[in-house]
N, C-alpha and C positions, 0 to 999 in steps of 0.2 A: 171418714172417721175423723169425728172432731177434736179439736183439741182439747186437752183436760187440762184446768188449772186449781191446783189446790188452795185454798184459802185458810191460812193459821194465824186467826185472830180471835182474842178472847171475849171485844166488845161485839154483842149481836148485831148493835145497828151498824157499825162497819163492816162487818161480815156480810149483812144482807145487800148492804149499798153497793158493796163492791162486786157480789154476786149479780146483782141486776144490772149493772154497767157491763161486765162480761158477758152474760146471756144478749145483751143489746148488740154486744160487737161479735156475735157469734162464736162464743167460747162456752164451754161445758165449765161449769165451777163446780167444786166439792169443797164442803166447809168443815174446818176442825177447830175447836175452842182451846187447844191446848197441843204440846209435844205429842202426848201418848195416844190422843185419839189420830192424831195425824199419823203418825209410826202406824197404827193399824190399820189406815186406809192406806198408806203405801206398800204395806205388805201384801194387801189384797190385788194392787194394782198400781205401777208406777205413774206418776200424774206427767203433764210435758212441762208443767213449771210449778215452781211455790211461790207464793205470795206470802212472805214471813214475818210476822210482827216480832219486835223486837223485846219486849216487855210479855211475857208468858208468865202463868201460875206453873209452880214447880221446876221447870226447865227452861229458862230464857231462849227466845231465836237463836241468838248467836252461838250457846250450847248445843242447840238442836242442829244448828249448820254444821257444827263442828261433826258431830255425829254422823249426820247424811254425808259428808265430805269423806270421812273415815272407811265408808261402806262400800266397796267395790260395786255393789248393785244401785246403789243411788247416789254414786260421788260425782254424775254427769247430769243429775238434774238441775236446769237453770234456777237459781235462786232471787228471786227480788225480795230485799228486805223492806219494811215500812215500819217507820219509828218516828217519834216526836222528838229524837236528840238529834241538834242541829250541828254540834259541834263537830269540828272538822277531824279530830281524833276517833270520834265515834263512828264517822264515816270510813277513815282509814281501817279500823277495827273489823268494820262487816265487809269491807273488800277484801283484806287480808286474810279471812277465814274461808273465802272462797265464793262469798256472794257474786250475783253477774251486776247487780245495780242497786240503788240504793235511793229510797224515794221517803221522804220526810214529810210528817202529816202537820197541819193539814193538807192533802194535796187534790187535785180535781181530778174528778173520774177521767177526763179526757187526757191529763198528763199521763196517768196511770195506764190507760191503754195504750197510748203512744210509746211507753217505756217498754211493756207486754209485746208489742208489735216489735220493737228492735230488737230486743232479746232473742226473739223465736225466728227472726230473719236472721241474724248472727249465728246461734247456735243452733238451731233445728231449721231450717230452711223449709222442710217437708210441711213443718207444722203451721207454718203461715200462710194466708192468701195469696202469695206474692206469685205471680206466674212465672214459671219456669221453661224457658226455651232455649234449645241450643241446635245449632244449624238448619232451622226450620221444624225440628220435632217441637211440638209447643204442648204444654201440659198446664191448664188452667184450674186451680183448684176450686175456683168458685163456682164454675158451672160445670165440674168435673168432667171435663172434655180432653181429649187429647187427638192434637190435629200435627198433619204433617203436610205444609202448604195451605191446602183448601179444603184438605180432604179429611175426615174425620176416622180415627183408629177406633174399633171397638175393642174393649177390654174388659174382663170381669173385676170384682172388686178387689182381689189380690192382685192382680196382674196390675192394676192402677197404682195400688198402694207399695209396692215393689219397684215400678218404673218411678214412682214420684220419688222414693228414697234413692234410688240409685242416681236419678237425674241431679238429685240434690246433693249427692256426695259423688261427684266425678273423680276419676283416677285413683280411687282408694279402694283396695281389695278388703272384701267381707268374707268371712266364712259364714257357713251355712247357720249355725248357732248364733252369729252376730245378726243375720237378715231375720232369722226367726224372732230375736228379741225386739229388733226394731221397727218388723213390718207385721208381725203376727201378734205380738206383745209377750212380756215375760213370763207369764202365767199362764199361756196357750201350751199345752203339751203334744207335739204332733213330732212325727219324725223327720229327722233333717233333711232326709231324701225328698220330702215333700216341696222343698225349696227347689231341687231340681225340675220336678213336675211343672213348677208354675214359671221356672226360667225359661222351659220349653214352650209354653203355650205364649210367654211374651213375644218370644224371638218368632213365633210363628206370625203371632198379630203384628209384629213389625216387620215382617219379610217381604210383604210388597212394598216397603219404601224404602227397601236397601239397607235400613240402619240397625238391623237384626244383629250385626257382625258388631255394635259398639257394646253388645253385653259380652263380655269376654271371659271363658273361663280361664283361672289361673290352676294348676293342675296342684293338688296336694295343698291350695290353701284357701279358695272360694271364688266368689265373682267379683268382676269389675265393671263398671260402666265407664267407657271411653270412647270418644267420637272421633279417636283418631286409630284407625284399625290397624291391626297388626298382622303383616303379612307375611308369612313364613317364607324360607329361604327357597322352596319348592315351588312358591307363586301361589298357592292356596290357603284360603283363610278358613282353617277349619275350626270347627267349633263342636263342642259335645255337651 
């Protein structure tokens, strides 16, 4: 599942240059020339990150960022502002409305990609190409392999994405609906119990490693990934 980056920039030449360099770096890009078109794209499917130009027609990038941050569905999308403004006050204004980074024009493609990688590693670990490893359980997004020691673990595509997300967000409890949004996509309409089916498949795939117990059911709340096994008072480690 490739990382999608929305480029909101009114200058076609800059859009094309950014899109080309994103493709070379392994990202999928979507382009919009103004806030209205960008909102239509976001309505269809959430991008993983937005590159947002400050000076846009009809609505400025700053105002559009405010709209995104006020909306519950879009408030957590990482935003990197692109602007020719270099004054400290402008940078502060961009960061105060919720932008995650600020890149001034002209910028080198290498610098932009480095900034994107840094934001994704910090805010959306499962969207980056960084290897995730926890006590011998290793997930490599580049070659799409999961291993325990020297042995490979065979996973279906949904189980792989589910494990990637959970390993990138350890110890936190996620409800079924939250997992559906983050793993399946917020515009994919399936029953919440579908999550239970794939959790069972993931645990079964991990069973021979002894690490299936790391995927814990939190009754009434959802699921949590924890490398610290919870052992009940009766001595059993029951999963559901």
